[in-house]
PDB file of all heavy atoms in Angstrom:
ATOM      1  N   MET A   1     108.848 101.340 -96.537  1.00  0.00           N
ATOM      2  CA  MET A   1     107.806 101.101 -95.641  1.00  0.00           C
ATOM      3  C   MET A   1     106.479 101.249 -96.208  1.00  0.00           C
ATOM      4  O   MET A   1     106.232 102.173 -96.916  1.00  0.00           O
ATOM      5  CB  MET A   1     108.000 102.019 -94.449  1.00  0.00           C
ATOM      6  CG  MET A   1     106.928 101.941 -93.429  1.00  0.00           C
ATOM      7  SD  MET A   1     107.255 101.455 -91.889  1.00  0.00           S
ATOM      8  CE  MET A   1     108.963 101.543 -91.495  1.00  0.00           C
ATOM      9  N   GLN A   2     105.632 100.244 -95.900  1.00  0.00           N
ATOM     10  CA  GLN A   2     104.266 100.165 -96.519  1.00  0.00           C
ATOM     11  C   GLN A   2     103.217 100.850 -95.679  1.00  0.00           C
ATOM     12  O   GLN A   2     102.279 101.392 -96.098  1.00  0.00           O
ATOM     13  CB  GLN A   2     103.820  98.727 -96.779  1.00  0.00           C
ATOM     14  CG  GLN A   2     104.868  97.996 -97.828  1.00  0.00           C
ATOM     15  CD  GLN A   2     104.989  98.611 -99.116  1.00  0.00           C
ATOM     16  OE1 GLN A   2     103.905  98.809 -99.754  1.00  0.00           O
ATOM     17  NE2 GLN A   2     106.115  98.898 -99.649  1.00  0.00           N
ATOM     18  N   VAL A   3     103.460 100.802 -94.367  1.00  0.00           N
ATOM     19  CA  VAL A   3     102.651 101.382 -93.348  1.00  0.00           C
ATOM     20  C   VAL A   3     103.451 102.256 -92.432  1.00  0.00           C
ATOM     21  O   VAL A   3     104.608 102.245 -92.463  1.00  0.00           O
ATOM     22  CB  VAL A   3     101.785 100.455 -92.499  1.00  0.00           C
ATOM     23  CG1 VAL A   3     100.864  99.518 -93.319  1.00  0.00           C
ATOM     24  CG2 VAL A   3     102.835  99.492 -91.717  1.00  0.00           C
ATOM     25  N   HIS A   4     102.727 103.196 -91.732  1.00  0.00           N
ATOM     26  CA  HIS A   4     103.492 104.102 -90.843  1.00  0.00           C
ATOM     27  C   HIS A   4     102.867 104.180 -89.407  1.00  0.00           C
ATOM     28  O   HIS A   4     101.889 103.637 -89.343  1.00  0.00           O
ATOM     29  CB  HIS A   4     103.402 105.594 -91.463  1.00  0.00           C
ATOM     30  CG  HIS A   4     103.988 105.736 -92.839  1.00  0.00           C
ATOM     31  ND1 HIS A   4     103.244 105.488 -94.000  1.00  0.00           N
ATOM     32  CD2 HIS A   4     105.176 105.953 -93.211  1.00  0.00           C
ATOM     33  CE1 HIS A   4     104.071 105.542 -95.021  1.00  0.00           C
ATOM     34  NE2 HIS A   4     105.295 105.903 -94.522  1.00  0.00           N
ATOM     35  N   LYS A   5     103.593 104.757 -88.540  1.00  0.00           N
ATOM     36  CA  LYS A   5     103.185 104.826 -87.107  1.00  0.00           C
ATOM     37  C   LYS A   5     101.721 105.302 -87.020  1.00  0.00           C
ATOM     38  O   LYS A   5     101.324 106.200 -87.639  1.00  0.00           O
ATOM     39  CB  LYS A   5     104.041 105.718 -86.412  1.00  0.00           C
ATOM     40  CG  LYS A   5     103.753 105.721 -84.957  1.00  0.00           C
ATOM     41  CD  LYS A   5     104.747 106.767 -84.208  1.00  0.00           C
ATOM     42  CE  LYS A   5     104.412 106.861 -82.748  1.00  0.00           C
ATOM     43  NZ  LYS A   5     105.511 107.688 -82.028  1.00  0.00           N
ATOM     44  N   GLY A   6     100.910 104.545 -86.349  1.00  0.00           N
ATOM     45  CA  GLY A   6      99.553 104.904 -86.095  1.00  0.00           C
ATOM     46  C   GLY A   6      98.537 104.229 -87.157  1.00  0.00           C
ATOM     47  O   GLY A   6      97.256 104.339 -86.926  1.00  0.00           O
ATOM     48  N   ASP A   7      99.143 103.720 -88.229  1.00  0.00           N
ATOM     49  CA  ASP A   7      98.236 103.084 -89.179  1.00  0.00           C
ATOM     50  C   ASP A   7      97.610 101.796 -88.703  1.00  0.00           C
ATOM     51  O   ASP A   7      98.390 101.048 -87.866  1.00  0.00           O
ATOM     52  CB  ASP A   7      98.935 102.750 -90.441  1.00  0.00           C
ATOM     53  CG  ASP A   7      99.310 103.856 -91.362  1.00  0.00           C
ATOM     54  OD1 ASP A   7      98.888 104.946 -91.070  1.00  0.00           O
ATOM     55  OD2 ASP A   7     100.193 103.699 -92.357  1.00  0.00           O
ATOM     56  N   SER A   8      96.385 101.529 -89.076  1.00  0.00           N
ATOM     57  CA  SER A   8      95.868 100.169 -88.615  1.00  0.00           C
ATOM     58  C   SER A   8      96.109  99.304 -89.837  1.00  0.00           C
ATOM     59  O   SER A   8      96.165  99.556 -91.027  1.00  0.00           O
ATOM     60  CB  SER A   8      94.373 100.317 -88.517  1.00  0.00           C
ATOM     61  OG  SER A   8      93.934 101.099 -87.364  1.00  0.00           O
ATOM     62  N   VAL A   9      96.347  97.990 -89.493  1.00  0.00           N
ATOM     63  CA  VAL A   9      96.666  97.002 -90.512  1.00  0.00           C
ATOM     64  C   VAL A   9      95.690  95.897 -90.415  1.00  0.00           C
ATOM     65  O   VAL A   9      95.071  95.606 -89.208  1.00  0.00           O
ATOM     66  CB  VAL A   9      98.153  96.494 -90.448  1.00  0.00           C
ATOM     67  CG1 VAL A   9      99.147  97.589 -90.742  1.00  0.00           C
ATOM     68  CG2 VAL A   9      98.510  95.833 -89.075  1.00  0.00           C
ATOM     69  N   LYS A  10      95.434  95.120 -91.398  1.00  0.00           N
ATOM     70  CA  LYS A  10      94.685  93.950 -91.428  1.00  0.00           C
ATOM     71  C   LYS A  10      95.409  92.714 -91.900  1.00  0.00           C
ATOM     72  O   LYS A  10      96.421  92.783 -92.534  1.00  0.00           O
ATOM     73  CB  LYS A  10      93.447  94.223 -92.335  1.00  0.00           C
ATOM     74  CG  LYS A  10      92.572  95.269 -91.823  1.00  0.00           C
ATOM     75  CD  LYS A  10      91.370  95.463 -92.722  1.00  0.00           C
ATOM     76  CE  LYS A  10      90.500  96.544 -92.157  1.00  0.00           C
ATOM     77  NZ  LYS A  10      89.359  96.744 -93.037  1.00  0.00           N
ATOM     78  N   GLN A  11      94.964  91.528 -91.567  1.00  0.00           N
ATOM     79  CA  GLN A  11      95.603  90.295 -91.823  1.00  0.00           C
ATOM     80  C   GLN A  11      95.771  90.264 -93.484  1.00  0.00           C
ATOM     81  O   GLN A  11      94.929  90.565 -94.158  1.00  0.00           O
ATOM     82  CB  GLN A  11      94.704  89.089 -91.466  1.00  0.00           C
ATOM     83  CG  GLN A  11      95.407  87.731 -91.745  1.00  0.00           C
ATOM     84  CD  GLN A  11      94.598  86.605 -91.013  1.00  0.00           C
ATOM     85  OE1 GLN A  11      93.667  86.838 -90.321  1.00  0.00           O
ATOM     86  NE2 GLN A  11      94.998  85.519 -91.394  1.00  0.00           N
ATOM     87  N   GLY A  12      97.058  89.820 -93.804  1.00  0.00           N
ATOM     88  CA  GLY A  12      97.321  89.629 -95.137  1.00  0.00           C
ATOM     89  C   GLY A  12      97.894  91.022 -95.892  1.00  0.00           C
ATOM     90  O   GLY A  12      98.434  90.861 -96.949  1.00  0.00           O
ATOM     91  N   MET A  13      97.871  92.072 -95.170  1.00  0.00           N
ATOM     92  CA  MET A  13      98.683  93.224 -95.650  1.00  0.00           C
ATOM     93  C   MET A  13     100.083  93.198 -95.600  1.00  0.00           C
ATOM     94  O   MET A  13     100.654  92.647 -94.662  1.00  0.00           O
ATOM     95  CB  MET A  13      98.110  94.450 -94.935  1.00  0.00           C
ATOM     96  CG  MET A  13      96.811  94.878 -95.131  1.00  0.00           C
ATOM     97  SD  MET A  13      96.301  96.340 -94.104  1.00  0.00           S
ATOM     98  CE  MET A  13      97.330  97.607 -94.781  1.00  0.00           C
ATOM     99  N   VAL A  14     100.831  93.701 -96.742  1.00  0.00           N
ATOM    100  CA  VAL A  14     102.242  93.850 -96.670  1.00  0.00           C
ATOM    101  C   VAL A  14     102.398  95.040 -95.808  1.00  0.00           C
ATOM    102  O   VAL A  14     101.976  96.168 -96.113  1.00  0.00           O
ATOM    103  CB  VAL A  14     102.784  94.090 -98.121  1.00  0.00           C
ATOM    104  CG1 VAL A  14     104.240  94.311 -98.018  1.00  0.00           C
ATOM    105  CG2 VAL A  14     102.554  92.767 -98.928  1.00  0.00           C
ATOM    106  N   ILE A  15     103.222  94.964 -94.762  1.00  0.00           N
ATOM    107  CA  ILE A  15     103.541  96.101 -93.935  1.00  0.00           C
ATOM    108  C   ILE A  15     104.940  96.699 -94.073  1.00  0.00           C
ATOM    109  O   ILE A  15     105.246  97.740 -93.790  1.00  0.00           O
ATOM    110  CB  ILE A  15     103.360  95.737 -92.397  1.00  0.00           C
ATOM    111  CG1 ILE A  15     104.268  94.527 -91.960  1.00  0.00           C
ATOM    112  CG2 ILE A  15     101.945  95.406 -92.119  1.00  0.00           C
ATOM    113  CD1 ILE A  15     104.206  94.242 -90.509  1.00  0.00           C
ATOM    114  N   ALA A  16     105.915  95.926 -94.691  1.00  0.00           N
ATOM    115  CA  ALA A  16     107.205  96.378 -94.856  1.00  0.00           C
ATOM    116  C   ALA A  16     107.903  95.484 -95.784  1.00  0.00           C
ATOM    117  O   ALA A  16     107.612  94.337 -96.090  1.00  0.00           O
ATOM    118  CB  ALA A  16     107.956  96.376 -93.556  1.00  0.00           C
ATOM    119  N   LEU A  17     109.033  95.993 -96.351  1.00  0.00           N
ATOM    120  CA  LEU A  17     109.922  95.245 -97.283  1.00  0.00           C
ATOM    121  C   LEU A  17     111.327  95.190 -96.621  1.00  0.00           C
ATOM    122  O   LEU A  17     111.694  96.118 -95.987  1.00  0.00           O
ATOM    123  CB  LEU A  17     109.919  95.904 -98.716  1.00  0.00           C
ATOM    124  CG  LEU A  17     108.646  96.213 -99.327  1.00  0.00           C
ATOM    125  CD1 LEU A  17     108.846  97.011-100.655  1.00  0.00           C
ATOM    126  CD2 LEU A  17     107.974  94.809 -99.616  1.00  0.00           C
ATOM    127  N   MET A  18     112.023  93.977 -96.846  1.00  0.00           N
ATOM    128  CA  MET A  18     113.332  93.906 -96.283  1.00  0.00           C
ATOM    129  C   MET A  18     114.397  94.485 -97.278  1.00  0.00           C
ATOM    130  O   MET A  18     114.131  94.523 -98.512  1.00  0.00           O
ATOM    131  CB  MET A  18     113.770  92.526 -96.086  1.00  0.00           C
ATOM    132  CG  MET A  18     112.845  91.876 -94.908  1.00  0.00           C
ATOM    133  SD  MET A  18     113.476  90.280 -94.221  1.00  0.00           S
ATOM    134  CE  MET A  18     114.236  89.577 -95.567  1.00  0.00           C
ATOM    135  N   GLY A  19     115.523  95.035 -96.769  1.00  0.00           N
ATOM    136  CA  GLY A  19     116.558  95.419 -97.620  1.00  0.00           C
ATOM    137  C   GLY A  19     117.799  95.685 -96.886  1.00  0.00           C
ATOM    138  O   GLY A  19     117.921  95.330 -95.870  1.00  0.00           O
ATOM    139  N   SER A  20     118.772  96.088 -97.612  1.00  0.00           N
ATOM    140  CA  SER A  20     119.989  96.331 -97.062  1.00  0.00           C
ATOM    141  C   SER A  20     120.588  97.675 -97.479  1.00  0.00           C
ATOM    142  O   SER A  20     120.741  98.018 -98.612  1.00  0.00           O
ATOM    143  CB  SER A  20     121.014  95.210 -97.537  1.00  0.00           C
ATOM    144  OG  SER A  20     122.318  95.424 -96.887  1.00  0.00           O
ATOM    145  N   THR A  21     120.885  98.536 -96.518  1.00  0.00           N
ATOM    146  CA  THR A  21     121.372  99.883 -96.772  1.00  0.00           C
ATOM    147  C   THR A  21     122.525 100.193 -95.827  1.00  0.00           C
ATOM    148  O   THR A  21     122.730  99.577 -94.824  1.00  0.00           O
ATOM    149  CB  THR A  21     120.219 100.953 -96.547  1.00  0.00           C
ATOM    150  OG1 THR A  21     119.862 100.915 -95.195  1.00  0.00           O
ATOM    151  CG2 THR A  21     119.123 100.765 -97.529  1.00  0.00           C
ATOM    152  N   GLY A  22     123.219 101.227 -96.066  1.00  0.00           N
ATOM    153  CA  GLY A  22     124.281 101.641 -95.221  1.00  0.00           C
ATOM    154  C   GLY A  22     125.340 100.679 -95.055  1.00  0.00           C
ATOM    155  O   GLY A  22     125.832 100.110 -96.094  1.00  0.00           O
ATOM    156  N   LYS A  23     125.713 100.313 -93.854  1.00  0.00           N
ATOM    157  CA  LYS A  23     126.705  99.381 -93.601  1.00  0.00           C
ATOM    158  C   LYS A  23     126.287  98.037 -93.073  1.00  0.00           C
ATOM    159  O   LYS A  23     126.999  97.190 -92.541  1.00  0.00           O
ATOM    160  CB  LYS A  23     127.697  99.869 -92.474  1.00  0.00           C
ATOM    161  CG  LYS A  23     128.464 101.284 -92.926  1.00  0.00           C
ATOM    162  CD  LYS A  23     129.475 101.680 -91.932  1.00  0.00           C
ATOM    163  CE  LYS A  23     130.173 102.866 -92.374  1.00  0.00           C
ATOM    164  NZ  LYS A  23     131.150 103.349 -91.374  1.00  0.00           N
ATOM    165  N   SER A  24     124.927  97.695 -93.353  1.00  0.00           N
ATOM    166  CA  SER A  24     124.511  96.371 -92.997  1.00  0.00           C
ATOM    167  C   SER A  24     125.131  95.280 -93.784  1.00  0.00           C
ATOM    168  O   SER A  24     125.549  95.442 -94.948  1.00  0.00           O
ATOM    169  CB  SER A  24     122.911  96.333 -93.047  1.00  0.00           C
ATOM    170  OG  SER A  24     122.713  96.494 -94.512  1.00  0.00           O
ATOM    171  N   THR A  25     125.180  94.134 -93.222  1.00  0.00           N
ATOM    172  CA  THR A  25     125.860  93.077 -93.881  1.00  0.00           C
ATOM    173  C   THR A  25     124.867  92.051 -94.473  1.00  0.00           C
ATOM    174  O   THR A  25     125.254  91.098 -95.095  1.00  0.00           O
ATOM    175  CB  THR A  25     126.669  92.177 -92.872  1.00  0.00           C
ATOM    176  OG1 THR A  25     125.884  91.752 -91.726  1.00  0.00           O
ATOM    177  CG2 THR A  25     127.934  93.112 -92.361  1.00  0.00           C
ATOM    178  N   ALA A  26     123.590  92.245 -94.209  1.00  0.00           N
ATOM    179  CA  ALA A  26     122.561  91.388 -94.790  1.00  0.00           C
ATOM    180  C   ALA A  26     121.245  92.019 -94.720  1.00  0.00           C
ATOM    181  O   ALA A  26     120.898  93.007 -94.019  1.00  0.00           O
ATOM    182  CB  ALA A  26     122.408  90.043 -93.922  1.00  0.00           C
ATOM    183  N   ARG A  27     120.276  91.480 -95.540  1.00  0.00           N
ATOM    184  CA  ARG A  27     118.924  92.091 -95.532  1.00  0.00           C
ATOM    185  C   ARG A  27     118.380  91.909 -94.114  1.00  0.00           C
ATOM    186  O   ARG A  27     118.535  90.806 -93.566  1.00  0.00           O
ATOM    187  CB  ARG A  27     118.055  91.406 -96.497  1.00  0.00           C
ATOM    188  CG  ARG A  27     118.516  91.584 -97.906  1.00  0.00           C
ATOM    189  CD  ARG A  27     117.631  90.897 -98.976  1.00  0.00           C
ATOM    190  NE  ARG A  27     117.005  89.712 -98.532  1.00  0.00           N
ATOM    191  CZ  ARG A  27     115.988  89.102 -99.167  1.00  0.00           C
ATOM    192  NH1 ARG A  27     115.442  89.644-100.249  1.00  0.00           N
ATOM    193  NH2 ARG A  27     115.534  87.995 -98.689  1.00  0.00           N
ATOM    194  N   HIS A  28     117.564  92.846 -93.654  1.00  0.00           N
ATOM    195  CA  HIS A  28     117.040  92.767 -92.414  1.00  0.00           C
ATOM    196  C   HIS A  28     115.847  93.858 -92.215  1.00  0.00           C
ATOM    197  O   HIS A  28     115.718  94.718 -93.036  1.00  0.00           O
ATOM    198  CB  HIS A  28     117.865  92.868 -91.239  1.00  0.00           C
ATOM    199  CG  HIS A  28     118.537  94.228 -91.139  1.00  0.00           C
ATOM    200  ND1 HIS A  28     119.627  94.722 -91.939  1.00  0.00           N
ATOM    201  CD2 HIS A  28     118.360  95.314 -90.334  1.00  0.00           C
ATOM    202  CE1 HIS A  28     119.989  95.894 -91.762  1.00  0.00           C
ATOM    203  NE2 HIS A  28     119.170  96.368 -90.778  1.00  0.00           N
ATOM    204  N   LEU A  29     114.984  93.585 -91.190  1.00  0.00           N
ATOM    205  CA  LEU A  29     113.947  94.426 -90.989  1.00  0.00           C
ATOM    206  C   LEU A  29     113.718  94.603 -89.475  1.00  0.00           C
ATOM    207  O   LEU A  29     113.796  93.610 -88.768  1.00  0.00           O
ATOM    208  CB  LEU A  29     112.618  93.890 -91.586  1.00  0.00           C
ATOM    209  CG  LEU A  29     111.357  94.601 -91.293  1.00  0.00           C
ATOM    210  CD1 LEU A  29     111.284  96.022 -92.038  1.00  0.00           C
ATOM    211  CD2 LEU A  29     110.245  93.699 -91.741  1.00  0.00           C
ATOM    212  N   HIS A  30     113.654  95.807 -88.862  1.00  0.00           N
ATOM    213  CA  HIS A  30     113.356  96.085 -87.610  1.00  0.00           C
ATOM    214  C   HIS A  30     111.813  96.429 -87.395  1.00  0.00           C
ATOM    215  O   HIS A  30     111.325  97.295 -88.191  1.00  0.00           O
ATOM    216  CB  HIS A  30     114.143  97.186 -87.042  1.00  0.00           C
ATOM    217  CG  HIS A  30     115.594  96.973 -86.988  1.00  0.00           C
ATOM    218  ND1 HIS A  30     116.289  96.435 -85.926  1.00  0.00           N
ATOM    219  CD2 HIS A  30     116.562  97.107 -87.991  1.00  0.00           C
ATOM    220  CE1 HIS A  30     117.532  96.259 -86.089  1.00  0.00           C
ATOM    221  NE2 HIS A  30     117.701  96.635 -87.478  1.00  0.00           N
ATOM    222  N   ILE A  31     111.080  95.702 -86.478  1.00  0.00           N
ATOM    223  CA  ILE A  31     109.769  96.033 -86.480  1.00  0.00           C
ATOM    224  C   ILE A  31     109.270  95.965 -84.868  1.00  0.00           C
ATOM    225  O   ILE A  31     109.861  95.146 -84.112  1.00  0.00           O
ATOM    226  CB  ILE A  31     108.821  94.950 -87.169  1.00  0.00           C
ATOM    227  CG1 ILE A  31     107.451  95.326 -87.204  1.00  0.00           C
ATOM    228  CG2 ILE A  31     109.068  93.577 -86.634  1.00  0.00           C
ATOM    229  CD1 ILE A  31     106.531  94.639 -88.279  1.00  0.00           C
ATOM    230  N   SER A  32     108.307  96.902 -84.544  1.00  0.00           N
ATOM    231  CA  SER A  32     107.909  96.851 -83.213  1.00  0.00           C
ATOM    232  C   SER A  32     106.298  96.776 -83.340  1.00  0.00           C
ATOM    233  O   SER A  32     105.758  97.324 -84.155  1.00  0.00           O
ATOM    234  CB  SER A  32     108.243  98.065 -82.425  1.00  0.00           C
ATOM    235  OG  SER A  32     109.581  98.309 -82.317  1.00  0.00           O
ATOM    236  N   VAL A  33     105.697  96.008 -82.373  1.00  0.00           N
ATOM    237  CA  VAL A  33     104.310  95.837 -82.274  1.00  0.00           C
ATOM    238  C   VAL A  33     104.002  96.291 -80.797  1.00  0.00           C
ATOM    239  O   VAL A  33     104.458  95.701 -79.963  1.00  0.00           O
ATOM    240  CB  VAL A  33     103.864  94.371 -82.531  1.00  0.00           C
ATOM    241  CG1 VAL A  33     102.365  94.279 -82.326  1.00  0.00           C
ATOM    242  CG2 VAL A  33     104.217  93.958 -83.925  1.00  0.00           C
ATOM    243  N   ILE A  34     102.944  97.205 -80.869  1.00  0.00           N
ATOM    244  CA  ILE A  34     102.422  97.687 -79.450  1.00  0.00           C
ATOM    245  C   ILE A  34     101.049  97.433 -79.406  1.00  0.00           C
ATOM    246  O   ILE A  34     100.300  97.767 -80.326  1.00  0.00           O
ATOM    247  CB  ILE A  34     102.839  99.170 -79.382  1.00  0.00           C
ATOM    248  CG1 ILE A  34     104.242  99.603 -79.532  1.00  0.00           C
ATOM    249  CG2 ILE A  34     102.089  99.660 -78.113  1.00  0.00           C
ATOM    250  CD1 ILE A  34     104.530 101.018 -79.694  1.00  0.00           C
ATOM    251  N   VAL A  35     100.635  96.718 -78.303  1.00  0.00           N
ATOM    252  CA  VAL A  35      99.158  96.380 -78.069  1.00  0.00           C
ATOM    253  C   VAL A  35      98.844  96.926 -76.836  1.00  0.00           C
ATOM    254  O   VAL A  35      99.446  96.675 -75.732  1.00  0.00           O
ATOM    255  CB  VAL A  35      98.976  94.852 -78.184  1.00  0.00           C
ATOM    256  CG1 VAL A  35      97.546  94.489 -77.750  1.00  0.00           C
ATOM    257  CG2 VAL A  35      99.381  94.294 -79.460  1.00  0.00           C
ATOM    258  N   ASN A  36      97.836  97.764 -76.718  1.00  0.00           N
ATOM    259  CA  ASN A  36      97.402  98.406 -75.516  1.00  0.00           C
ATOM    260  C   ASN A  36      98.480  99.182 -74.816  1.00  0.00           C
ATOM    261  O   ASN A  36      98.608  99.075 -73.581  1.00  0.00           O
ATOM    262  CB  ASN A  36      96.643  97.439 -74.579  1.00  0.00           C
ATOM    263  CG  ASN A  36      95.349  96.909 -75.221  1.00  0.00           C
ATOM    264  OD1 ASN A  36      94.740  97.573 -75.949  1.00  0.00           O
ATOM    265  ND2 ASN A  36      95.032  95.609 -74.996  1.00  0.00           N
ATOM    266  N   GLY A  37      99.309  99.788 -75.632  1.00  0.00           N
ATOM    267  CA  GLY A  37     100.406 100.588 -74.966  1.00  0.00           C
ATOM    268  C   GLY A  37     101.676  99.781 -74.541  1.00  0.00           C
ATOM    269  O   GLY A  37     102.655 100.412 -74.121  1.00  0.00           O
ATOM    270  N   ALA A  38     101.687  98.521 -74.812  1.00  0.00           N
ATOM    271  CA  ALA A  38     102.846  97.692 -74.379  1.00  0.00           C
ATOM    272  C   ALA A  38     103.515  96.959 -75.585  1.00  0.00           C
ATOM    273  O   ALA A  38     102.774  96.421 -76.456  1.00  0.00           O
ATOM    274  CB  ALA A  38     102.393  96.625 -73.261  1.00  0.00           C
ATOM    275  N   TYR A  39     104.774  96.992 -75.620  1.00  0.00           N
ATOM    276  CA  TYR A  39     105.499  96.198 -76.631  1.00  0.00           C
ATOM    277  C   TYR A  39     105.309  94.701 -76.435  1.00  0.00           C
ATOM    278  O   TYR A  39     105.289  94.180 -75.365  1.00  0.00           O
ATOM    279  CB  TYR A  39     106.918  96.425 -76.626  1.00  0.00           C
ATOM    280  CG  TYR A  39     107.298  97.834 -77.175  1.00  0.00           C
ATOM    281  CD1 TYR A  39     107.501  98.919 -76.310  1.00  0.00           C
ATOM    282  CD2 TYR A  39     107.498  98.083 -78.519  1.00  0.00           C
ATOM    283  CE1 TYR A  39     107.844 100.218 -76.698  1.00  0.00           C
ATOM    284  CE2 TYR A  39     107.879  99.361 -79.001  1.00  0.00           C
ATOM    285  CZ  TYR A  39     108.072 100.407 -78.048  1.00  0.00           C
ATOM    286  OH  TYR A  39     108.261 101.686 -78.570  1.00  0.00           O
ATOM    287  N   VAL A  40     104.804  93.951 -77.602  1.00  0.00           N
ATOM    288  CA  VAL A  40     104.804  92.570 -77.594  1.00  0.00           C
ATOM    289  C   VAL A  40     105.654  92.049 -78.703  1.00  0.00           C
ATOM    290  O   VAL A  40     106.084  92.677 -79.615  1.00  0.00           O
ATOM    291  CB  VAL A  40     103.229  92.171 -77.808  1.00  0.00           C
ATOM    292  CG1 VAL A  40     102.449  92.665 -76.637  1.00  0.00           C
ATOM    293  CG2 VAL A  40     102.712  92.752 -79.112  1.00  0.00           C
ATOM    294  N   ASN A  41     105.888  90.689 -78.609  1.00  0.00           N
ATOM    295  CA  ASN A  41     106.621  89.981 -79.501  1.00  0.00           C
ATOM    296  C   ASN A  41     105.939  89.892 -80.914  1.00  0.00           C
ATOM    297  O   ASN A  41     104.850  89.379 -80.952  1.00  0.00           O
ATOM    298  CB  ASN A  41     106.929  88.485 -79.021  1.00  0.00           C
ATOM    299  CG  ASN A  41     107.799  87.744 -79.976  1.00  0.00           C
ATOM    300  OD1 ASN A  41     108.007  88.218 -81.073  1.00  0.00           O
ATOM    301  ND2 ASN A  41     108.320  86.626 -79.356  1.00  0.00           N
ATOM    302  N   PRO A  42     106.581  90.547 -81.985  1.00  0.00           N
ATOM    303  CA  PRO A  42     105.839  90.539 -83.160  1.00  0.00           C
ATOM    304  C   PRO A  42     105.777  89.227 -83.851  1.00  0.00           C
ATOM    305  O   PRO A  42     104.935  89.130 -84.791  1.00  0.00           O
ATOM    306  CB  PRO A  42     106.732  91.504 -84.005  1.00  0.00           C
ATOM    307  CG  PRO A  42     108.044  91.451 -83.325  1.00  0.00           C
ATOM    308  CD  PRO A  42     107.814  91.220 -81.915  1.00  0.00           C
ATOM    309  N   ALA A  43     106.397  88.215 -83.443  1.00  0.00           N
ATOM    310  CA  ALA A  43     106.444  86.974 -84.182  1.00  0.00           C
ATOM    311  C   ALA A  43     105.041  86.290 -84.147  1.00  0.00           C
ATOM    312  O   ALA A  43     104.711  85.701 -85.184  1.00  0.00           O
ATOM    313  CB  ALA A  43     107.365  86.020 -83.517  1.00  0.00           C
ATOM    314  N   GLN A  44     104.154  86.606 -83.182  1.00  0.00           N
ATOM    315  CA  GLN A  44     102.859  86.061 -83.230  1.00  0.00           C
ATOM    316  C   GLN A  44     101.944  86.722 -84.217  1.00  0.00           C
ATOM    317  O   GLN A  44     100.867  86.208 -84.539  1.00  0.00           O
ATOM    318  CB  GLN A  44     102.304  86.127 -81.830  1.00  0.00           C
ATOM    319  CG  GLN A  44     102.139  87.615 -81.225  1.00  0.00           C
ATOM    320  CD  GLN A  44     101.631  87.723 -79.906  1.00  0.00           C
ATOM    321  OE1 GLN A  44     100.720  87.012 -79.425  1.00  0.00           O
ATOM    322  NE2 GLN A  44     102.277  88.469 -79.015  1.00  0.00           N
ATOM    323  N   PHE A  45     102.399  87.825 -84.712  1.00  0.00           N
ATOM    324  CA  PHE A  45     101.497  88.585 -85.663  1.00  0.00           C
ATOM    325  C   PHE A  45     102.070  88.427 -87.135  1.00  0.00           C
ATOM    326  O   PHE A  45     101.300  88.879 -88.084  1.00  0.00           O
ATOM    327  CB  PHE A  45     101.372  89.932 -85.334  1.00  0.00           C
ATOM    328  CG  PHE A  45     100.874  90.371 -84.020  1.00  0.00           C
ATOM    329  CD1 PHE A  45     101.721  90.535 -82.891  1.00  0.00           C
ATOM    330  CD2 PHE A  45      99.443  90.140 -83.774  1.00  0.00           C
ATOM    331  CE1 PHE A  45     101.129  90.733 -81.643  1.00  0.00           C
ATOM    332  CE2 PHE A  45      98.935  90.381 -82.474  1.00  0.00           C
ATOM    333  CZ  PHE A  45      99.651  90.758 -81.474  1.00  0.00           C
ATOM    334  N   LEU A  46     103.241  88.003 -87.321  1.00  0.00           N
ATOM    335  CA  LEU A  46     103.855  88.042 -88.665  1.00  0.00           C
ATOM    336  C   LEU A  46     104.049  86.689 -89.307  1.00  0.00           C
ATOM    337  O   LEU A  46     104.313  85.689 -88.577  1.00  0.00           O
ATOM    338  CB  LEU A  46     105.300  88.656 -88.469  1.00  0.00           C
ATOM    339  CG  LEU A  46     105.222  89.981 -87.857  1.00  0.00           C
ATOM    340  CD1 LEU A  46     106.761  90.469 -87.773  1.00  0.00           C
ATOM    341  CD2 LEU A  46     104.445  90.982 -88.812  1.00  0.00           C
ATOM    342  N   THR A  47     103.893  86.576 -90.615  1.00  0.00           N
ATOM    343  CA  THR A  47     104.093  85.402 -91.306  1.00  0.00           C
ATOM    344  C   THR A  47     105.134  85.763 -92.546  1.00  0.00           C
ATOM    345  O   THR A  47     104.860  86.534 -93.319  1.00  0.00           O
ATOM    346  CB  THR A  47     102.862  84.861 -92.040  1.00  0.00           C
ATOM    347  OG1 THR A  47     101.880  84.561 -90.977  1.00  0.00           O
ATOM    348  CG2 THR A  47     103.096  83.565 -92.807  1.00  0.00           C
ATOM    349  N   PRO A  48     106.300  85.173 -92.430  1.00  0.00           N
ATOM    350  CA  PRO A  48     107.225  85.512 -93.518  1.00  0.00           C
ATOM    351  C   PRO A  48     106.776  85.053 -94.935  1.00  0.00           C
ATOM    352  O   PRO A  48     106.051  84.127 -95.093  1.00  0.00           O
ATOM    353  CB  PRO A  48     108.444  84.688 -93.207  1.00  0.00           C
ATOM    354  CG  PRO A  48     108.307  84.145 -91.713  1.00  0.00           C
ATOM    355  CD  PRO A  48     106.782  84.173 -91.472  1.00  0.00           C
ATOM    356  N   ASN A  49     106.921  85.891 -95.887  1.00  0.00           N
ATOM    357  CA  ASN A  49     106.603  85.576 -97.183  1.00  0.00           C
ATOM    358  C   ASN A  49     107.816  85.452 -98.069  1.00  0.00           C
ATOM    359  O   ASN A  49     108.409  86.467 -98.444  1.00  0.00           O
ATOM    360  CB  ASN A  49     105.668  86.814 -97.800  1.00  0.00           C
ATOM    361  CG  ASN A  49     105.102  86.482 -99.075  1.00  0.00           C
ATOM    362  OD1 ASN A  49     105.369  85.273 -99.537  1.00  0.00           O
ATOM    363  ND2 ASN A  49     104.350  87.329 -99.686  1.00  0.00           N
ATOM    364  N   HIS A  50     108.317  84.307 -98.291  1.00  0.00           N
ATOM    365  CA  HIS A  50     109.504  84.168 -99.041  1.00  0.00           C
ATOM    366  C   HIS A  50     109.316  84.070-100.438  1.00  0.00           C
ATOM    367  O   HIS A  50     108.837  83.428-101.117  1.00  0.00           O
ATOM    368  CB  HIS A  50     110.209  82.805 -98.662  1.00  0.00           C
ATOM    369  CG  HIS A  50     110.510  82.828 -97.130  1.00  0.00           C
ATOM    370  ND1 HIS A  50     111.662  82.432 -96.612  1.00  0.00           N
ATOM    371  CD2 HIS A  50     109.886  83.170 -95.994  1.00  0.00           C
ATOM    372  CE1 HIS A  50     111.711  82.612 -95.310  1.00  0.00           C
ATOM    373  NE2 HIS A  50     110.580  83.047 -94.869  1.00  0.00           N
TER     374      HIS A  50
END
């Protein structure tokens, strides 16, 4: 994890890395975005970097 709960982020920052641990079957990442106390769809804030 590159940032932690409560951190502010800016456009272009790497916020997390994908990986596979435990019993997962593929690389994946769980992310939550909260704006003004409400969960929102993170897709509008994220750009995949392949």
